[in-house]
C-alpha positions as CSV (number, residue, x, y, z in Angstrom):
1,M,70.5,68.2,108.9
2,A,74.0,66.8,109.9
3,T,73.1,66.9,113.1
4,V,69.8,64.2,112.7
5,L,72.0,61.9,110.6
6,V,75.1,61.2,113.2
7,G,72.4,60.7,116.0
8,A,70.4,58.6,113.7
9,A,72.8,56.2,112.7
10,F,72.9,52.8,114.2
11,S,70.7,54.5,117.2
12,W,68.6,51.3,116.5
13,V,71.8,48.8,117.6
14,P,71.6,49.9,121.1
15,S,69.2,47.8,123.7
16,L,66.2,49.4,124.9
17,W,66.2,49.8,129.2
18,W,63.8,50.4,131.3
19,D,63.3,54.2,131.4
20,E,62.7,53.5,127.3
21,A,60.0,50.7,128.4
22,A,58.6,53.2,130.7
23,T,58.5,56.1,127.3
24,I,56.6,52.7,125.4
25,S,54.0,52.1,127.9
26,A,52.9,55.0,128.6
27,A,52.8,56.2,125.0
28,N,51.3,53.2,123.8
29,R,47.7,52.8,125.3
30,P,44.4,54.6,124.8
31,L,43.8,58.9,125.6
32,D,42.2,58.3,128.7
33,G,44.4,55.5,130.1
34,F,47.5,58.0,128.8
35,V,45.8,61.4,130.7
36,A,45.0,58.7,134.1
37,L,48.7,57.6,134.2
38,H,50.6,60.9,133.7
39,A,48.0,62.3,136.1
40,Q,49.7,60.5,139.1
41,R,53.5,59.9,138.0
42,D,56.2,60.6,134.6
43,A,54.0,64.2,133.8
44,V,57.7,65.6,133.5
45,H,57.6,63.2,130.7
46,A,53.8,63.4,129.1
47,L,54.4,66.1,126.3
48,H,56.9,63.7,125.0
49,N,55.1,60.7,125.7
50,L,52.1,62.5,123.8
51,L,53.6,63.1,120.8
52,L,55.2,59.3,120.2
53,H,51.5,58.1,121.1
54,G,50.7,59.5,117.7
55,W,53.8,58.9,116.0
56,F,53.8,54.5,117.2
57,S,50.4,54.5,115.8
58,L,51.5,55.9,112.3
59,V,55.2,53.7,112.1
60,G,54.5,51.3,115.3
61,I,57.0,50.1,117.7
62,D,60.6,49.7,117.9
63,E,64.2,51.0,118.4
64,F,64.2,52.9,115.4
65,T,61.0,54.8,115.7
66,A,61.0,55.1,119.4
67,R,64.4,57.3,119.1
68,I,64.4,58.7,115.7
69,P,61.6,62.2,117.2
70,G,64.9,62.9,119.3
71,A,67.3,62.4,116.4
72,V,65.1,65.1,114.3
73,A,64.8,67.3,117.0
74,L,68.6,67.4,118.1
75,G,68.7,68.9,114.0
76,V,66.4,71.4,115.8
77,G,68.6,71.9,118.4
78,A,71.8,72.4,116.1
79,A,69.9,74.6,113.9
80,A,69.0,77.0,116.6
81,V,72.7,77.5,118.2
82,T,73.8,78.0,114.3
83,A,72.0,80.4,114.3
84,T,72.4,82.3,117.4
85,G,76.2,81.9,117.1
86,R,75.6,83.9,113.9
87,I,73.6,86.2,115.2
88,L,75.9,87.4,117.8
89,A,79.4,86.4,116.4
90,G,79.7,85.5,112.6
91,P,78.8,82.5,110.1
92,R,82.8,81.0,111.5
93,V,81.6,80.9,115.5
94,A,77.9,79.7,113.6
95,V,79.5,76.7,112.2
96,A,82.2,76.1,115.5
97,A,78.8,75.9,117.5
98,G,76.7,74.2,115.4
99,V,79.7,70.9,115.1
100,L,80.6,70.8,118.8
101,F,77.1,71.0,119.2
102,A,76.3,67.8,116.6
103,L,79.7,66.4,118.5
104,T,79.0,66.2,122.1
105,P,78.4,63.0,123.4
106,R,75.4,64.4,125.9
107,V,73.5,64.7,122.7
108,T,75.0,61.7,120.3
109,W,73.6,60.5,123.3
110,A,70.2,62.0,123.5
111,A,69.1,60.8,120.0
112,T,69.8,57.1,121.5
113,E,67.2,57.7,124.4
114,A,63.2,57.6,123.9
115,R,62.8,60.2,126.8
116,S,62.2,63.9,126.5
117,Y,65.6,64.8,126.8
118,A,66.7,65.2,122.9
119,F,63.0,67.7,122.8
120,A,64.5,69.7,126.0
121,I,67.7,70.6,124.1
122,A,66.6,71.2,121.2
123,G,63.9,73.9,123.4
124,A,66.4,75.4,125.6
125,A,68.4,76.7,122.0
126,V,65.3,77.2,120.7
127,L,64.8,79.7,123.6
128,S,68.5,81.2,123.3
129,W,67.7,81.9,119.6
130,L,65.2,84.1,120.4
131,V,66.9,86.0,123.2
132,A,69.9,86.7,120.9
133,A,67.1,87.8,117.8
134,A,65.6,90.0,120.8
135,I,68.4,91.8,122.1
136,T,70.2,92.7,118.6
137,S,67.1,93.3,116.3
138,G,65.0,95.0,119.3
139,H,62.2,94.3,117.8
140,A,58.9,92.9,119.8
141,R,58.0,89.9,117.5
142,W,60.4,88.0,119.6
143,W,59.6,88.8,122.9
144,V,56.2,87.3,121.8
145,L,57.6,84.5,120.3
146,Y,59.9,83.8,123.5
147,A,56.4,83.3,125.9
148,P,54.9,80.6,124.3
149,M,58.4,78.4,124.1
150,V,58.7,79.1,127.5
151,T,55.7,77.6,128.4
152,L,56.4,74.7,125.9
153,A,59.9,73.8,127.0
154,T,58.9,74.1,130.8
155,V,55.9,71.4,130.1
156,T,58.5,69.6,127.3
157,F,60.7,69.3,130.3
158,V,60.6,70.9,133.6
159,Y,63.9,71.8,135.0
160,T,64.6,74.2,131.4
161,A,62.3,76.8,133.4
162,T,65.7,77.4,134.7
163,L,66.4,78.6,131.6
164,V,64.4,81.9,132.5
165,V,66.4,82.9,135.1
166,A,69.7,82.2,133.3
167,H,68.1,84.6,130.3
168,A,67.0,87.3,133.1
169,V,71.0,87.3,134.0
170,T,71.9,88.0,129.9
171,V,68.9,90.9,129.9
172,L,70.2,92.9,133.1
173,A,73.8,92.6,131.8
174,V,73.4,93.8,128.2
175,R,70.9,96.5,129.2
176,R,68.2,95.9,126.4
177,D,64.1,95.4,126.9
178,R,64.3,94.5,130.5
179,L,60.6,95.3,130.4
180,R,59.9,93.3,127.3
181,F,61.7,90.2,128.5
182,L,59.9,90.3,132.0
183,V,56.5,90.6,130.2
184,S,57.1,87.5,128.1
185,A,58.6,85.5,130.7
186,A,56.3,86.4,133.3
187,V,53.3,85.0,130.7
188,G,55.1,81.9,129.7
189,S,56.0,81.1,133.0
190,V,52.2,81.9,134.5
191,A,51.1,79.3,131.9
192,A,53.6,76.8,132.9
193,A,53.0,77.0,136.4
194,P,50.0,74.6,136.7
195,F,52.4,71.9,134.6
196,V,55.5,72.7,137.3
197,F,52.8,72.3,140.4
198,L,51.9,69.0,139.0
199,V,55.0,67.7,138.5
200,W,56.2,69.2,141.9
201,S,53.1,67.2,143.5
202,Q,55.3,64.0,141.5
203,K,58.9,64.7,143.2
204,K,58.7,61.3,144.6
205,Q,59.6,59.9,141.2
206,V,62.9,61.0,142.0
207,S,63.5,59.9,145.6
208,W,66.0,57.2,144.0
209,I,68.8,59.8,143.4
210,P,72.1,59.1,145.6
211,P,72.5,62.3,147.8
212,L,75.3,64.6,146.0
213,D,78.5,63.4,146.9
214,G,82.1,63.5,145.9
215,T,81.2,62.6,142.5
216,V,79.9,65.2,141.7
217,V,82.3,67.0,140.0
218,R,83.8,64.3,137.9
219,T,79.6,64.8,136.8
220,V,79.4,68.3,136.6
221,L,83.4,68.6,134.8
222,L,82.5,65.2,132.5
223,D,79.2,63.0,132.7
224,Q,76.6,65.7,132.1
225,W,78.3,66.8,128.5
226,F,80.9,64.3,128.0
227,P,80.2,60.4,129.0
228,Q,82.8,58.5,128.2
229,A,84.9,61.4,126.4
230,P,87.6,62.6,128.8
231,W,89.5,63.1,125.8
232,A,87.0,65.5,124.7
233,A,86.2,67.2,128.3
234,A,90.0,68.2,127.9
235,M,90.4,69.3,124.5
236,C,87.2,71.8,125.0
237,A,88.8,72.9,128.4
238,V,91.7,73.5,126.6
239,I,90.1,75.6,124.1
240,V,87.6,77.9,125.9
241,V,91.0,78.4,128.5
242,V,93.2,79.8,125.5
243,G,90.2,81.1,123.9
244,S,89.6,83.7,126.9
245,V,93.0,84.8,127.0
246,C,92.8,85.6,123.2
247,V,89.2,87.8,123.9
248,V,90.7,89.5,126.7
249,A,94.0,90.5,124.4
250,S,91.8,90.9,121.3
251,G,88.9,92.4,122.7
252,V,84.9,92.0,121.4
253,G,82.5,94.1,119.4
254,A,79.8,95.2,121.0
255,R,77.4,92.8,119.3
256,E,79.4,90.0,120.2
257,R,80.0,91.4,123.8
258,I,76.3,89.6,124.1
259,L,78.0,85.7,123.1
260,P,79.1,85.0,127.0
261,W,75.9,86.9,128.8
262,L,74.3,84.8,127.2
263,A,76.0,81.0,127.2
264,V,77.8,81.4,130.0
265,P,74.7,81.7,132.7
266,G,72.9,79.4,130.2
267,V,75.4,77.1,131.8
268,V,76.2,78.0,135.2
269,V,73.0,79.3,136.1
270,P,70.5,75.8,135.1
271,M,73.1,73.8,137.5
272,A,74.2,76.3,140.5
273,L,69.9,76.4,140.7
274,L,70.0,71.9,140.7
275,L,72.7,71.7,142.8
276,A,71.9,74.1,145.7
277,V,68.5,72.6,145.7
278,S,70.0,69.6,145.9
279,V,72.5,70.2,148.7
280,V,70.1,72.0,150.8
281,S,67.0,69.3,150.5
282,E,66.5,66.1,148.3
283,N,69.2,65.5,145.8
284,I,67.3,66.3,141.9
285,Y,70.5,66.7,140.0
286,L,71.4,64.0,137.8
287,D,74.0,64.1,135.2
288,R,71.7,63.6,131.6
289,Y,68.9,65.9,134.0
290,V,71.0,68.9,132.6
291,A,71.3,67.9,128.9
292,F,69.7,71.0,127.7
293,T,72.8,73.3,128.9
294,V,74.8,71.6,125.7
295,P,73.5,74.0,123.5
296,S,75.0,77.2,125.7
297,M,78.4,74.7,126.5
298,A,78.4,74.5,122.8
299,L,77.6,77.7,121.9
300,S,80.9,78.9,124.2
301,A,83.1,76.3,122.9
302,G,82.8,77.4,119.8
303,W,83.0,81.3,120.1
304,M,86.3,80.3,121.8
305,L,87.5,78.0,119.4
306,A,86.8,80.5,116.8
307,R,88.6,83.5,118.4
308,I,91.9,81.4,118.5
309,T,92.5,82.0,115.0
310,A,91.5,83.7,111.9
311,R,92.3,80.7,110.2
312,G,89.2,78.6,108.5
313,W,91.9,75.7,108.2
314,V,92.6,75.9,112.1
315,V,89.4,75.9,113.1
316,A,88.1,72.9,110.8
317,V,91.4,70.8,113.0
318,G,91.0,71.8,115.8
319,L,87.2,70.9,114.9
320,A,88.3,66.6,113.8
321,A,90.5,66.8,116.7
322,V,87.5,66.8,119.1
323,A,85.8,64.8,116.6
324,V,88.7,62.0,116.9
325,A,88.6,62.3,120.7
326,V,84.8,61.7,120.6
327,A,84.5,58.6,118.7
328,P,85.0,56.1,121.1
329,A,82.5,57.4,122.9
330,Y,79.9,57.1,120.2
331,V,80.8,53.9,119.0
332,A,80.0,52.9,122.9
333,Q,76.6,54.6,122.9
334,R,75.6,52.2,119.6
335,Q,76.6,49.0,120.9
336,P,74.1,46.8,121.0
337,F,74.7,46.5,125.2
338,G,75.4,50.0,125.2
339,K,73.1,51.4,127.5
340,P,73.6,52.4,131.7
341,G,74.1,49.0,132.9
342,G,74.4,47.6,130.2
343,S,70.7,46.9,129.6
344,D,69.7,43.6,127.4
345,Y,65.8,43.9,126.3
346,T,66.8,44.0,122.6
347,A,68.7,40.9,122.6
348,V,66.0,39.1,125.3
349,A,63.3,39.9,122.6
350,D,65.0,39.4,119.3
351,R,65.5,36.1,120.6
352,L,62.5,35.2,122.1
353,L,60.8,36.0,118.3
354,E,63.3,33.9,116.9
355,V,63.3,31.1,118.8
356,S,59.5,30.7,119.5
357,R,56.7,29.6,117.4
358,P,53.3,31.5,117.2
359,G,51.0,30.9,120.3
360,D,54.6,29.7,122.8
361,C,53.4,30.8,126.5
362,L,55.3,33.8,128.0
363,A,56.4,34.2,132.0
364,F,58.5,36.4,133.8
365,E,60.6,35.7,136.5
366,P,59.9,39.0,138.8
367,T,63.2,38.2,141.4
368,V,65.8,40.2,140.4
369,S,68.4,41.7,142.4
370,W,69.9,44.9,140.0
371,Q,67.1,46.6,138.2
372,P,64.0,48.4,140.1
373,T,61.3,46.6,138.0
374,S,60.9,43.0,136.9
375,P,62.2,41.3,133.8
376,R,58.1,41.9,132.2
377,S,59.9,45.6,131.2
378,V,60.9,43.6,128.2
379,A,57.8,42.9,127.1
380,D,56.3,46.7,128.0
381,A,59.5,47.9,125.7
382,R,58.5,45.7,123.1
383,P,54.7,44.8,122.0
384,D,55.6,42.5,120.0
385,L,56.2,40.1,122.1
386,A,52.7,40.0,123.1
387,E,51.6,39.7,119.9
388,R,53.3,37.1,119.0
389,L,52.9,35.0,122.4
390,D,50.7,33.9,124.9
391,D,51.2,35.8,127.9
392,V,50.3,33.7,130.9
393,G,52.7,35.4,133.1
394,L,51.1,38.6,133.1
395,G,49.5,40.1,136.4
396,R,47.7,43.2,135.2
397,S,48.4,45.3,132.4
398,A,50.4,49.0,132.8
399,A,47.6,50.6,131.1
400,E,45.6,48.7,133.8
401,R,47.1,50.1,137.2
402,D,47.4,53.3,135.6
403,N,51.2,52.6,136.2
404,L,54.1,52.5,134.1
405,W,55.0,48.7,134.1
406,S,53.0,45.5,133.9
407,S,52.6,43.4,137.0
408,D,53.2,39.3,136.9
409,A,50.9,36.7,138.1
410,P,51.4,34.7,141.3
411,P,53.4,31.7,141.0
412,D,50.2,29.7,141.8
413,V,48.2,31.8,138.8
414,L,51.0,31.3,136.5
415,A,50.9,27.9,136.3
416,E,47.3,27.1,137.0
417,R,46.8,29.1,133.3
418,A,50.2,27.4,132.3
419,A,48.3,24.0,132.7
420,D,45.3,25.0,130.7
421,R,46.8,27.0,127.8
422,C,50.9,25.9,127.0
423,D,53.1,22.7,125.6
424,V,55.9,25.1,125.7
425,V,56.6,28.0,128.2
426,W,59.4,30.7,127.1
427,V,60.7,32.2,130.5
428,V,62.8,34.9,130.8
429,A,64.3,35.3,134.1
430,D,67.3,36.6,136.0
431,R,70.8,34.6,134.5
432,D,72.1,32.2,136.8
433,R,74.9,33.2,138.7
434,D,76.9,31.3,141.9
435,T,78.4,34.2,143.5
436,A,77.6,37.9,143.9
437,W,78.9,40.8,141.5
438,R,78.5,44.6,141.3
439,L,78.7,47.2,138.3
440,W,78.6,51.0,138.5
441,H,76.0,52.6,137.3
442,P,76.0,56.1,135.5
443,N,73.1,56.8,138.1
444,N,75.8,57.0,140.7
445,V,74.7,53.9,141.9
446,W,76.2,50.3,142.5
447,W,74.1,47.7,140.6
448,R,74.6,44.6,142.9
449,F,74.2,41.0,141.0
450,E,73.5,39.0,143.7
451,P,73.5,34.9,143.5
452,Y,70.5,33.7,141.6
453,R,69.5,30.6,140.4
454,F,65.9,29.9,138.5
455,A,65.5,26.6,139.4
456,G,65.4,27.6,143.3
457,T,62.5,30.3,142.3
458,D,58.7,30.0,143.4
459,T,57.8,30.1,139.5
460,Y,60.1,26.9,138.9
461,R,58.6,25.2,141.4
462,A,54.7,26.6,140.1
463,L,55.4,25.8,136.8
464,T,57.5,21.6,137.3
465,G,55.2,20.9,139.8
466,V,52.0,21.1,136.5
467,G,54.4,18.7,135.2
468,F,56.5,21.8,133.3
469,V,60.7,20.0,132.4
470,V,62.9,22.7,131.9
471,V,64.5,21.4,128.5
472,D,66.9,24.4,127.5
473,A,67.6,28.4,129.4
474,E,70.5,30.2,127.2
475,P,72.4,33.3,128.8
476,V,71.7,36.6,126.6
477,H,74.0,39.0,129.0
478,H,72.4,39.9,132.4
479,L,69.1,37.9,131.7
480,Q,68.1,34.3,130.5
481,I,65.9,33.1,128.4
482,V,65.1,29.3,129.5
483,R,62.2,26.9,127.7
484,L,59.6,24.4,129.6
485,E,58.4,22.1,127.8
486,R,55.0,19.8,129.1
487,A,57.2,16.3,130.5
488,G,56.6,13.3,128.8
489,P,55.3,10.3,131.0
490,G,58.4,9.6,133.5
491,E,60.4,12.7,133.1
492,D,61.4,15.0,135.9
493,A,62.9,18.2,135.2
494,V,66.3,17.2,134.4
495,E,65.7,14.7,132.5
496,R,65.7,16.4,129.0
497,T,69.3,18.2,129.1
498,G,70.7,17.7,132.6
499,V,69.7,21.8,133.5
500,P,70.1,21.9,137.0
501,T,67.7,22.6,139.4
502,G,69.9,23.8,142.5
């Protein structure tokens, strides 16, 4: 429960961004359209999106409702990590591992991300718990449960299938239940195979990922578990090193010896497999794609922390120190523009709802240099805009296109609709800027913000050509909201407020 509360707290504050807009767009459509979409693209998130499809039908769509299922899933993950630590090494390790899991910046990040990563983390934690329970108890029922969990975890996020290889290493090393594991893993993997083939057929979706370069060292050591928290990463590294020395000096019991054979492959094997593929073929490795290794990392670090000292208060002090070290990352994640690149979708949508009147018209200027989609993804993320405003700029909806994104109407079509239906048109556009600048994005790419003027766009020319004038232009963060009104007699594009025309 503590993990759920920590994850859910202020999760509604950060703006939605285009990955989350893709989730909402996919989930917020009829089931026939849902199936048609995922047969072509984004199948890797289909199960998560299906869950949200039902959830949204009950509670509606906003930042909190889109993210709270992930926080709940992370609570399941924390329980599984704690249970695994208790089975293999006792209550002190269980508590240390569970608390470290809840504090890890990648976990608190996943709680603010309306994607399948939180569910992948939870699935990985449950898989490792089932392996620990099966090996230590000798009961076949745990392996019976392991098979469908392999299928479920793989369908939740396909990369978690690499954990089956990690668990094969575990079973071989501890020399227990090899045949039962082989049968269970094979059944679960075969059941998931059609889904894996479907995802593989859509592999072009990750073709945008830049090739591996020297930044991969930082990504492995810091970003995949401790984004924006270098001191916490260093602290956990010290805990692991010192704890390892203590383990070597004091030794471990037979059951406790299973823990490193479960946790270490759970960290190393998935990373090694994904990095190997990325070296010999196209890059498929990103820090967030291996978020599901957090349970194994937390189990390892929690075990090491508990082995450094038998004094419970010293363990508590260590956990408190980690909490202090991760606090800046936690706060940064929960800022209004805390999403990658400083997305401002939520601020734009909220401001539009605040300043517009029901029935006003809405459009999006599609020219933007720094993101792969039109600003129209704001409306895909916040369908409540369409309930209040007349979207005269809509080309085809995402559902009609069997796509994640809706399209914009050509400027002449927009202008024709506006002339017939609108007195006020609100246009969401890139923010005006005179000089280019760039911003480093966590995807290992530079966002390039090129010089831009709304008054130099085809959208502006088309709307002013049918009698609209710009009366206000309000910058938000990366985007701006432009208000145009039907011109009165003798007015031109700058007479109302002096907004420059380029």
